[in-house]
Each structure stands twice: as structure tokens, then as C-alpha cells.
C-alpha positions in Angstrom: 212.3 95.0 42.2 210.9 91.7 43.1 210.3 89.6 40.3 206.2 89.3 41.4 204.3 92.2 42.7 201.6 91.6 45.5 198.7 91.3 43.2 200.3 88.6 40.9 201.6 86.4 44.3 198.8 83.5 44.7 199.4 81.2 47.7 197.7 78.1 48.0 197.4 75.0 50.4 197.0 71.3 49.2 194.6 69.4 51.8 193.5 66.0 52.0 193.4 62.6 53.2 196.1 60.8 53.2 196.5 58.9 49.6 194.2 61.9 47.9 197.5 62.9 46.0 198.3 66.0 47.0 202.0 65.5 46.7 201.5 63.8 43.0 199.7 67.1 42.3 202.1 69.1 43.5 204.7 67.4 41.2 202.5 67.9 38.5 202.3 71.6 38.9 206.0 72.2 38.9 206.5 69.9 35.6 203.6 71.9 34.1 205.6 75.3 34.6 208.6 74.1 33.7 210.5 74.0 37.1 211.3 70.4 36.8 212.3 68.4 33.5 210.7 65.1 34.8 207.8 64.3 37.1 208.9 62.1 40.0 206.4 59.8 41.8 205.8 58.4 45.4 206.4 55.5 44.6 209.8 56.0 42.9 210.6 58.3 46.2 211.7 61.0 44.0 209.3 63.8 44.4 210.3 67.4 45.0 207.7 67.6 48.2 208.6 64.2 50.1 212.4 64.7 50.1 212.4 63.3 53.7 214.4 60.1 54.1 211.3 58.8 56.6 208.3 60.2 54.4 210.3 58.2 51.5 210.1 55.1 53.4 206.3 55.3 54.3 205.0 56.4 51.2 203.2 59.4 52.8 203.7 63.0 53.7 205.0 63.9 57.2 205.8 67.6 57.2 204.5 70.5 55.4 206.4 71.8 52.5 206.9 75.0 50.6 207.0 74.8 46.4 206.7 77.5 44.3 206.3 78.0 40.4 205.5 80.2 37.8 202.5 80.1 35.5 201.4 82.6 33.1 202.7 85.5 34.4 202.3 84.6 38.1 203.8 83.0 40.9 201.9 80.4 42.8 203.3 79.3 46.1 202.8 76.2 47.2 202.0 74.3 50.7 201.8 70.5 50.6 200.6 69.0 53.8 200.2 65.6 55.3 196.7 64.2 55.3 196.7 62.3 58.6 195.5 63.9 61.7 198.6 63.2 63.9 200.4 66.0 61.9 197.4 68.5 62.1 200.3 70.8 63.5 201.7 71.2 60.0 198.3 71.4 58.2 197.4 74.3 60.8 200.2 76.1 59.6 200.2 76.2 56.0 196.4 77.0 56.4 197.5 80.2 58.3 199.3 81.8 55.8 197.8 80.2 52.4 195.3 82.6 50.5 193.1 79.6 49.1 193.1 75.8 49.9 192.8 72.9 47.5 190.9 69.6 49.1 191.9 66.9 46.8 189.2 64.2 47.0 189.9 60.6 46.3 187.5 59.6 43.6 187.6 55.7 45.0 187.3 56.5 48.4 184.7 59.3 48.4 184.9 62.3 51.3 187.3 60.3 54.2 187.6 61.0 57.7 190.7 63.4 57.1 189.0 65.5 54.8 186.3 66.2 57.1 189.3 67.0 59.9 191.0 69.3 57.8 187.7 70.8 56.7 186.7 72.1 60.4 189.9 74.1 60.1 189.2 76.0 57.0 185.9 77.1 58.3 187.6 78.6 61.5 190.1 80.4 59.1 187.4 80.8 56.6 190.0 79.9 53.7 189.1 80.3 50.4 188.4 76.5 49.0 188.6 74.9 45.8 187.5 71.1 45.6 189.2 68.6 43.2 188.0 65.2 42.7 191.3 63.1 41.7 192.1 59.5 41.0 189.5 59.7 38.3 191.6 57.2 35.9 191.2 54.4 39.1 189.1 51.3 38.4 186.9 51.7 41.1 186.5 55.6 40.8 183.0 56.9 41.2 182.5 61.1 40.4 178.9 61.2 41.2 179.1 59.4 44.4 182.0 61.7 45.4 180.3 64.7 44.7 177.3 63.8 46.5 179.2 62.9 49.4 181.0 66.2 49.2 177.9 68.3 49.2 176.6 66.5 52.2 179.4 66.6 54.0 180.5 70.2 53.0 177.1 71.8 52.0 175.5 73.0 48.6 177.8 75.8 48.0 180.6 73.3 46.4 179.5 74.2 42.5 180.3 71.9 39.8 183.3 73.7 37.4 184.4 70.6 35.6 182.9 66.7 35.2 184.4 63.7 33.7 183.1 62.5 30.3 184.3 58.8 31.6 186.0 57.6 34.8 188.1 54.5 35.2 191.0 53.4 33.0 189.4 55.3 29.9 189.6 58.5 31.7 191.0 61.1 29.6 188.2 63.5 28.9 187.0 66.7 31.0 183.9 69.2 30.6 184.4 72.4 31.7 181.4 74.3 32.2 182.9 77.8 33.3 184.5 77.6 29.6 181.8 75.5 28.2 184.7 73.5 26.5 185.8 69.8 26.5 189.3 69.0 27.5 190.5 65.5 25.4 194.2 64.7 26.7 196.7 62.0 25.5 197.1 58.8 27.5 200.2 60.5 28.7 198.4 63.8 30.0 199.8 67.2 29.5 198.3 69.9 27.7 194.8 68.6 26.1 193.3 69.3 22.8 190.4 71.9 23.2 187.3 70.9 21.9 183.6 71.4 21.7 181.2 69.8 24.0 179.3 66.5 22.0 176.0 66.9 21.1 175.2 64.3 23.8 176.9 66.0 26.8 175.4 69.5 26.0 172.1 69.4 28.3 173.9 68.4 30.8 176.8 70.8 30.3 174.3 73.6 30.2 172.5 72.7 32.9 175.7 72.8 34.9 176.5 76.2 33.4 173.2 77.5 34.4 173.9 76.4 37.8 176.8 77.8 38.2 175.8 81.1 36.7 173.0 81.2 39.3 175.0 80.3 42.2 177.9 83.3 41.1 174.9 85.8 40.5 173.3 85.0 44.0 176.1 86.1 46.0 176.5 89.7 44.1 173.8 92.5 43.4 175.5 93.9 40.5 175.8 90.5 38.5 172.7 89.2 39.7 170.9 92.7 37.9 173.0 91.9 34.7 172.3 87.9 34.8 168.3 89.5 34.8 168.8 91.8 32.3 170.7 88.8 29.7 169.8 86.0 31.0 173.7 85.2 31.1 177.3 86.4 32.3 180.3 87.0 30.8 183.2 84.9 31.4 185.3 87.3 33.1 182.2 88.4 35.1 181.9 85.0 36.2 185.7 84.8 37.4 185.2 88.4 39.2 182.2 86.8 41.0 183.4 83.8 41.6 186.6 85.5 43.3 184.5 87.4 45.7 182.2 84.7 46.6 185.0 82.8 47.5 186.7 85.2 49.5 183.5 85.3 51.6 183.3 81.4 51.7 179.8 81.5 49.5 181.1 79.6 46.7 183.7 76.5 46.6 184.3 75.2 42.8 184.6 71.9 41.7 187.5 70.4 39.3 188.4 67.2 37.9 191.9 65.7 37.7 194.0 62.6 37.3 197.3 63.7 39.3 199.2 60.3 38.4 198.7 61.1 34.7 199.0 64.5 34.8 195.5 65.6 33.5 193.7 68.4 34.6 196.5 70.5 36.3 197.4 73.0 33.8 193.4 74.1 33.9 193.6 74.0 37.7 196.7 76.3 37.7 195.2 78.5 35.2 191.7 78.7 37.6 194.6 79.6 40.7 196.1 82.7 38.8 192.9 84.0 37.4 190.4 83.5 39.8 191.8 82.6 43.3 192.7 85.7 45.5 195.8 87.1 46.3 196.6 88.0 49.9 196.0 92.1 48.9 192.7 91.4 48.0 191.6 88.9 50.9 190.4 91.0 54.1 193.5 92.5 56.3 195.1 90.5 58.7 193.7 91.4 62.3 196.4 92.4 65.0 195.5 91.2 68.5 195.2 94.6 69.3 192.2 94.6 66.9 194.1 97.3 64.2 193.6 96.1 60.4 196.9 95.4 58.4 196.5 95.9 55.1 198.9 93.4 52.4 200.6 96.0 50.6 204.2 96.5 49.6 204.4 100.3 50.7 203.2 99.3 54.2 205.5 98.9 57.5 207.7 95.5 57.0 205.7 93.0 58.9 206.0 88.9 59.0 204.9 86.3 60.4 206.8 83.1 61.4 204.7 79.8 60.8 207.0 76.9 60.6 210.5 76.1 61.7 212.8 73.1 60.7 216.9 72.5 62.1 219.0 71.5 58.7 222.2 69.3 60.2 225.4 71.7 59.4 223.0 74.6 58.6 221.0 75.5 61.6 217.4 76.5 61.9 215.4 77.6 59.0 212.6 79.9 59.4 209.3 79.9 57.3 207.7 83.0 57.0 205.0 85.3 55.3 205.2 88.7 54.5 201.8 90.3 55.7 203.2 94.0 54.8 206.1 95.9 53.4 208.7 94.7 51.4 211.9 92.3 53.4 215.1 93.0 52.0 218.3 90.8 52.7 220.0 92.9 55.6 217.1 94.4 56.9 216.7 94.2 60.5 213.2 93.8 62.4 212.1 93.6 65.8 210.6 90.6 67.4 207.1 91.7 69.1 207.0 88.6 71.7 210.8 89.5 73.0 212.0 92.6 71.7 214.7 91.1 70.4 216.4 92.7 66.9 216.7 89.9 64.1 218.8 90.6 61.2 218.1 88.9 57.9 220.9 88.2 56.1 219.8 85.7 53.5 216.6 85.3 52.0 215.3 82.2 50.5 212.4 81.1 48.1 212.0 77.2 48.6 211.8 74.3 46.5 211.1 71.3 48.7 214.7 71.1 50.1 216.1 73.1 47.7 216.9 77.2 48.6 217.1 80.0 46.1 218.3 83.1 47.4 216.5 86.2 46.7 216.9 89.8 47.8 213.6 90.5 48.6 210.0 89.2 49.4 206.8 91.5 49.0 203.8 91.4 50.6 201.9 88.6 50.2 204.9 86.0 49.5 206.0 83.4 51.7 210.0 82.5 52.0 212.3 81.2 54.6 215.3 82.4 56.5 218.1 81.1 58.4 219.5 81.6 61.9 217.2 84.0 63.7 218.9 83.9 67.1 215.6 84.4 69.2 212.5 83.8 66.7 209.9 81.0 67.3 206.7 79.7 65.5 204.0 82.1 65.9 206.2 85.2 66.3 205.6 88.2 64.8 208.7 90.6 63.4 208.3 94.1 62.5 209.9 97.6 61.4 211.6 99.2 64.4 209.0 101.7 66.5 205.9 99.8 65.7 203.7 97.5 67.9 202.4 94.8 65.5 201.6 91.4 67.0 199.6 89.0 64.3 197.1 86.3 65.8 199.1 83.0 66.9 198.2 79.7 65.6 196.2 77.9 68.1 197.4 74.1 68.0 195.1 71.4 69.1 195.5 69.3 72.5 197.5 66.0 72.6 195.7 62.9 72.5 198.6 60.4 73.3 201.0 60.8 76.3 204.3 58.7 77.3 207.0 58.8 79.3 210.5 59.4 77.8 214.1 58.5 79.3 217.4 58.2 77.6 218.5 54.5 76.8 222.0 54.9 77.7 222.7 56.6 81.1 224.4 59.7 81.1 222.5 61.1 78.1 220.0 63.2 80.2 221.6 66.3 78.6 221.4 65.2 75.3 217.9 63.9 75.6 216.6 67.5 77.1 218.4 68.9 73.9 216.7 66.9 71.5 213.2 67.5 73.5 213.9 71.2 73.0 214.6 71.2 69.5 211.5 68.9 68.5 209.2 71.4 70.6 211.1 74.4 68.3 210.1 72.2 65.0 206.7 71.0 66.3 204.3 73.0 68.8 201.9 70.1 69.0 204.9 68.3 70.8 204.6 69.2 74.7 207.0 68.4 76.7 206.4 68.1 81.1 208.3 67.7 83.8 206.1 65.8 85.6 207.1 66.0 90.1 203.7 64.6 90.4 204.4 61.1 88.3 208.0 61.4 89.1 208.7 60.9 84.7 209.5 63.2 81.9 205.8 63.1 79.9 205.8 63.7 75.9 202.4 64.6 74.9 201.7 64.1 70.8 199.0 63.8 68.5 199.2 59.9 68.4 201.5 56.9 67.5 202.4 58.0 64.0 203.4 61.5 65.5 205.6 59.5 68.2 207.3 57.3 65.8 208.5 60.6 63.9 209.8 62.2 67.2 211.9 59.1 68.1 213.3 59.3 64.6 214.4 62.4 64.9 215.8 62.2 67.8 217.8 59.3 67.4 218.9 60.1 63.4 219.1 64.0 63.8 220.6 64.6 67.5 222.0 61.1 67.9 220.2 60.3 71.1 218.6 56.9 71.6 215.5 57.0 73.8 212.9 54.7 75.7 209.3 55.5 75.4 207.1 53.7 78.5 203.5 54.2 79.8 202.9 57.4 81.8 201.7 56.8 85.0 198.2 57.9 85.7 197.7 60.8 88.2 195.3 59.0 90.7 193.8 61.3 93.2 192.8 59.8 96.7 189.9 61.0 99.4 188.2 59.6 102.6 184.5 58.2 102.4 184.0 58.4 106.3 185.1 60.6 109.4 188.2 59.6 111.6 190.0 60.6 114.2 193.6 60.2 115.5 196.7 61.4 117.4 200.3 61.4 117.3 202.8 62.3 119.7 206.4 63.5 118.7 209.0 63.4 121.1 212.7 63.2 120.5 215.8 63.7 122.9 219.0 63.9 122.2 220.9 66.1 124.5 220.6 70.1 124.9 216.7 71.3 123.7 214.6 68.2 122.1 211.6 67.9 120.3 208.0 67.8 121.3 204.4 67.9 119.5 201.5 66.2 120.4 198.6 66.9 117.8 194.7 65.3 117.7 192.7 65.9 114.9 189.7 64.9 112.6 189.7 64.6 109.1 186.1 64.1 106.8 185.3 64.0 103.3 184.6 67.7 102.4 181.9 68.7 100.3 180.2 72.1 99.1 177.8 73.2 101.9 178.4 70.8 104.4 177.7 72.0 108.1 180.5 72.7 110.6 182.0 70.6 112.5 179.7 68.8 115.2 181.0 68.9 118.8 184.1 71.3 118.0 184.2 74.9 118.8 185.5 76.7 115.6 188.2 79.6 116.0 189.6 79.7 112.6 189.0 78.4 109.2 191.3 78.2 105.9 190.1 77.0 102.5 192.6 75.9 100.0 192.0 75.5 96.3 194.3 73.1 95.7 196.5 73.0 92.3 195.5 69.1 91.5 191.8 69.8 91.8 189.8 69.7 95.0 189.7 71.5 98.4 191.4 71.3 101.4 189.5 72.7 104.5 191.5 73.3 107.3 189.9 74.2 110.6 191.5 75.6 114.3 189.2 74.2 117.3 191.8 74.2 119.6 190.5 75.4 123.3 192.3 76.1 126.4 195.3 77.1 124.7 196.4 73.5 124.3 198.6 74.2 121.3 199.6 77.6 120.7 198.2 79.7 117.9 202.1 79.9 116.3 202.1 76.1 115.7 198.6 75.9 113.8 200.9 76.6 110.3 203.4 74.1 111.2 200.7 71.3 111.5 198.7 72.6 108.5 202.3 72.5 106.4 202.6 68.7 107.8 199.1 68.2 106.5 199.6 69.8 103.3 203.3 67.9 102.8 201.3 63.8 103.1 198.6 65.7 100.7 201.4 65.3 98.2 202.0 62.2 98.9 199.0 59.9 99.9 199.1 57.0 102.2 197.8 54.7 99.2 199.7 55.2 96.4 201.5 58.3 96.9 199.0 60.2 94.7 197.8 63.6 95.5 194.9 63.6 98.1 191.9 65.7 97.6 188.4 66.9 99.2 189.4 66.7 102.8 188.2 68.6 106.2 190.8 68.6 108.6 190.1 70.0 112.2 192.9 70.0 114.9 190.9 70.1 117.9 193.7 69.1 120.9 197.3 68.5 121.5 200.2 69.1 124.2 203.0 71.1 123.8 205.9 71.4 126.0 207.6 75.2 127.1 211.0 74.2 126.1 210.9 71.4 123.5 208.5 72.3 121.6 208.7 73.8 118.0 207.6 74.1 114.2 209.3 70.9 112.9 208.0 68.9 115.8 204.4 69.9 115.0 204.9 69.4 111.6 205.8 66.0 111.8 202.9 65.4 114.1 200.7 66.3 111.9 202.3 64.4 109.5 201.8 61.4 111.3 198.4 62.3 113.0 196.9 63.2 109.5 198.4 59.7 108.0 197.0 57.4 110.8 193.4 59.3 110.3 193.6 58.6 106.6 193.7 55.2 106.5 191.0 54.8 109.3 188.4 57.0 107.2 187.8 54.3 104.5 190.4 55.7 102.1 189.5 55.7 98.2 191.2 56.0 95.0 190.1 57.7 92.5 191.1 57.5 88.6 190.9 60.4 86.3 187.9 59.9 83.6 188.3 61.0 79.9 185.6 62.1 77.5 186.8 60.3 74.0 184.7 61.4 71.1 185.6 58.9 67.7 184.3 59.9 64.1 184.1 57.2 62.4 182.5 55.2 59.2 179.0 54.1 59.7 180.3 50.8 58.9 183.0 51.0 61.9 180.8 52.0 64.7 180.5 48.2 65.8 184.0 47.9 66.1 184.8 51.0 67.5 182.2 50.6 70.4 183.8 47.3 71.1 187.0 48.4 71.7 186.0 51.1 74.0 183.5 48.6 76.0 187.0 46.8 76.5 188.7 49.5 77.6 185.6 49.9 80.4 184.3 52.6 78.2 180.7 53.8 79.6 178.9 55.1 76.0 177.3 58.4 76.6 176.0 58.7 72.9 176.2 58.2 69.1 175.3 61.1 66.7 175.5 61.6 62.7 178.0 63.8 61.3 177.2 63.6 57.7 178.1 59.8 56.5 180.2 59.1 59.8 179.3 58.4 63.4 180.2 60.3 66.2 180.8 58.0 69.4 181.4 59.5 72.7 182.2 57.3 75.8 183.4 57.8 79.2 186.8 55.9 79.7 189.3 55.8 82.4 192.8 57.5 81.7 194.5 54.4 82.4 193.0 52.1 79.4 193.9 54.9 76.8 197.4 54.3 76.3 197.5 52.8 73.6 194.2 53.5 71.8 195.6 55.7 69.0 197.5 52.6 67.4 194.4 50.6 68.3 192.2 52.5 66.7 194.4 53.1 63.6 194.2 49.4 63.4 190.7 48.6 63.3 189.7 51.4 61.3 192.2 51.3 58.6 193.2 55.1 59.8 189.8 56.1 58.9 188.8 57.4 61.7 190.2 60.1 64.3 189.2 60.7 67.8 190.0 63.3 70.8 190.1 63.0 74.3 190.0 65.3 77.6 189.9 64.4 81.2 186.2 65.8 82.4 186.7 64.5 86.4 187.8 61.6 88.5 185.4 58.6 89.9 186.5 55.9 92.2 188.0 52.8 91.2 186.8 49.4 91.7 187.9 47.4 95.2 190.0 44.8 93.5 191.8 47.6 91.3 192.4 49.8 94.3 193.7 47.0 96.6 196.1 45.9 93.5 197.3 49.4 93.1 198.4 49.8 96.7 200.2 46.5 97.2 202.3 47.6 94.2 202.6 51.1 95.7 203.6 49.3 98.9 205.9 47.2 97.5 208.0 49.6 95.5 208.2 51.2 98.7 209.9 48.3 100.3 212.1 47.5 98.2 213.1 51.5 97.7 213.8 51.5 101.7 215.5 48.1 101.3 
């Protein structure tokens, strides 16, 4: 039998901007429950959660961690998450398996950008939420301002359960308006003394208690009737009503904390036990086929893998949540993605980097296992004879791209293995071998994300790497009509080669008229993989070129469009009309007309006023109001064109169109000018002509490179 049944397992995820105190709170919770005998600190680099040397070096969480504690008959699984947007994948994975989120707000800083970013994801998952204003013991703490900002950002559904009697260095008392009790802490924190609410606070406490009761009653008709009948609700009624409202995302209780001084964590843990929903009280998971999957211990065994890490000398450690049934050591489950049968030889509870073996895990619990051969993040595994597939985590698109290569020749295979392992552990890192740019590209969320990837490769996989600037995928096109011809003739004994092609090229646009002065005998339209179109006309009359050679000419044109004459970039939006030529009864063949097509197209292209196009990105930056000028100035120095600016709560959203070539180091620049208080996303919105000077510079550089390559 499992130590805890499904109803007594609570899964919470600690959320908030970097520096809000998530890791310190998790340490308090472990200490309060007696799982550790001494509280570690981030400054002393000895917390249970931040065990990774890179986190200890930087003083911030970089990866999500799974911890667990026991509190008054309940098991609480704690998922500690990073606060920087660069590591949003870790947050999303934790949210996917949590049943309640605890959003920490820094009383000195108020609502920060990181909290706003995370809130968007909690809205997507409809995660029941608790808010906790932390660091109320700091001199610059401002509870009222932080509460007001929270309501502005996250809505009026926030309901005060606790407020501090004092803030700053003297903070040591919390008024709880759910229990109508005052908690008084010693300077060292820990278990508080429960006292009556002082007379001068009774009016405020009564008003907030009434607001809480009315908010709970408003979300439950039965409770509303009880409230009208009695004018009050019992504490148990309030707890049950709060649970229902939290599940429906209609109410978000707010608590007070000083995690650093261990004040308020015990009361928060009690609320998690008594009020926050267990997995079996949440709406059932929906499979991708639309079937509900109730979270019951006697259901069909089914797990979802949300995270994978690689441990040296151990192998891959897969983290999963049991969404149905009971998982036991030695059990075999089928991976729905590839039909591979995986055997669970070992099951573990996790405490940071410490593993505790267990024999079974019940529905609703979270654990880990080692050495699953063909299982990855987002995979569903289930009992034989079933077809259960749970919805995957949708990770955000990357915001930064760099080229990557090994620092030492001969390490290409090691680099490939290292990149594969990185991708296994972090699905927000994308690896692309670009045939267009002739580079291996690493797509990531930002410079901090990139530095972690470098550290892992150099320390875990022992391969030194070099990052570089990713080449820009320019496009080439033309602005006017031009005609050219080319005769390919080669004689080297025996059958020779002969092919002559006359063609016209024009800039293509939707709805353009048929070619002037030419007889159209055939037309083909090609949607190009890299965007735009090629429209290919057969305008041959009198049999000057046999029809069987037309595909060879097309092949030559298409080959040259893969490597345009200006910079070697892809060519787009061109109409090609082959209208004349010559052939030889013996020497003409496919290769002759292909070469003639290449050269004729190249000559015509250079005569048709060629134009280089560059990718333009739509960049959206969310930043505090006082930083909008600095952010706009930074965008304008990068040839950005402002598109608009809108208020989003206390933040401003700035939207601009910026050439991709100017965004290589934008992530680090934005972090520098805003002290990490802004976030951004970008996506290619289209292509635009580059200036004459820039086109000449890029063309000269390409010609110089080609000359050196041929030398």
C-alpha cells in the first residue's frame, strides 16, 4: 500500500519573478515538516533545491526541482521553478503536472515582469492559484502597494486571507481573516503564538473577513443561501467554498510571508493541506481523442513524462506524474508515441538531487525513474491494451539564434551527441542544421539560456564549443524585366554537349497579365519552400527546343534560385519565360540544357535590377513604464520602426518591426538596460528591401568570399 492515497497528495508549483523567494520558501517548508534539521540559504549555497553548481554560482534557480514534504497527514510535492523568462520551459513543464500554483510577490518590488509572464501560462492551464506576498521584513517592503498592483495585474478575484500588522524590519505579526486570528512570531520565526486580534485591527479584519465570505459565497449557490440565512459561513464551509472557487479559477487567496525568517510558511502549508485541491478533485485529464481520464488509484495505469535530466554515471532520469492507476516497481508500460514497452525497474521520490526508492506511486503522485530506453518529454505511457495519449506541453518559440561549432577539429561527433542530450533535457532548445546558411544553429530563449547550454556541454559532455553570429537568410528578387541567352557547347571527342536557351525573367506578383509578345504553350507555378513563387512558362514555338528538354532548363533555373547571384541566397517571386533556343540532333542532352538554363538565368538576373531582401521581425517588448524610453531608443538604434505602444497593467507593450540582422544580441542588451525587468518575443513577419549601400556591402563581401574559396 502507498503511504498516502490520492486524496492526501497535494502538488504545488512555486512561481514568481527571480528573487521573489521561491527556493527559500521551499527550504522553510522542508524544515517546518522536519525533513531537514537546518535551513539552508541561497547565499550560503546549501539549499536542497538549488543543488546544481551553476545555480549556486549564480544565486538563482535555473531548473525546476521536485521536492516533497509531509504535513499533518498529507504529502506535498513541491515544484520549485526558475524566475527568468529564459527558462520558461521549466515553468511550463512544472505547471503541466501541478494542481495548485503559489505565486510569490516581492513586497519590495511589487509585481514584476516575470510574474506577469508566468500568469499568462497559469491562465492557459487554469491552475488554481494562491498569492503570497513575501519579504515583508525588508525595509523597503510595501504590502499595500504590492496588493494593489496584484489586483491591477491579476484581477479582482484576489482575496485577502492575511495581512501584516507591520512591515519592514519589525515585521513579526500576521492577521489571518479566515480564522480571525493573530499570529505572532519570534525573531527566529517558526511556530507562532496564536492571539486575539487587537482592538485597533478588529474593524479592518472584520471588513476583510466579510469580503472573503462574500467572495466565497458568490461562487456557490448553496453557500450563498447559508450566508443569507445566517449572515456568516463556518470555517469549514469557507474552506470547501474556496476550494471549489479555486478549481474554477474564480478566487485566488492571498497570504503573507517572510520566507527568509521562516514566518508564515506553516500556515500556508496548512492551507495547502486543508483547502487546495488534490489531483482527483481537479477536472479529469482529457486525452487527445477527447476521452476523460479520471485520477483514481484503481484506474488504468497511466503516466505523463514532463522532464528528463541526465546524471553522470547514472543515466537519464525521467520525471513523471501518475494520472491514473498505481505504478509499481517492475511494472511494464507501453509508450503511446512509439509503442515501445518500458520496464520500471526503480521508482523514486525526489528531494532535489536525492533519490528515495519506493515500491509504488499512486494516482496523483509525482516521482521519477531511471533508464527508460525510448521515452522522452511529453510521452504518455500506459497499460497494455490501452490507447491513452495525454495532451503535450506546448513550448514557446525561441527568441535567439546563434551558430555553434566545436572549438577543436574532430569533435563534430561529440558536439552532435552533446546537442542531442541538450535537446532531450530541454525541449525549448532547438537544433537546426541549415543547408541554406551552411551552419549548425542553436535556437534558445535568450543569453542566460545559452550560457547554461554552454556550461552543460563543456562540463557534462566535455566538448568545448564556439558560438557565432547566425547568418541571415536573405532573399533575392528582381525589379524589372530582362532577357538573356546562353549557348552551352562542349566538344571532347565523340558525342559532345550543345544547348542554347533564350529566356525572359520578370518580377512576379499576384494577378500579373500573361507575358507580352510571347505565345504561351505551358505554365507551371511552384510554391517555393523558402517563401514566394516561381512561375515557369514554356513559350517555345516552331520546335526550337524539344519539349523533353524543358524540365532540364527548369532544373537549371531552380538550381540557380537555390544560390542567387547576389549573395548566394534563395531567389523568390520570379517569372521565367523560355521563348527560344537551339538544339543539335546529336549533341543536345539534358545536362546541356540544364547548364544553359543556369547561365541564361544568371545573366538575365543581373540585368533585371536585382534586389536583396532581408527578414523583418515583429518584436513585442513588455517593460515597466519608466523604461519605455530606453527600450524604444534601443529598438530605434537597431533600425526598428515603431508600430505601437499599449498599456498592460503597470507595464507598457512596445511593438516594432526590426530587421533580423540587428537582433543578434538584443536579448542581452534588453536585460542590461532594464535590469532583467522586461521580456520580449519576436517572429519573422516578412521581407523588406535592404538599402543600396547595405546591398552593395553584402554583395561585395559575398564576391570576396567566393574569390577566396576558388583561389
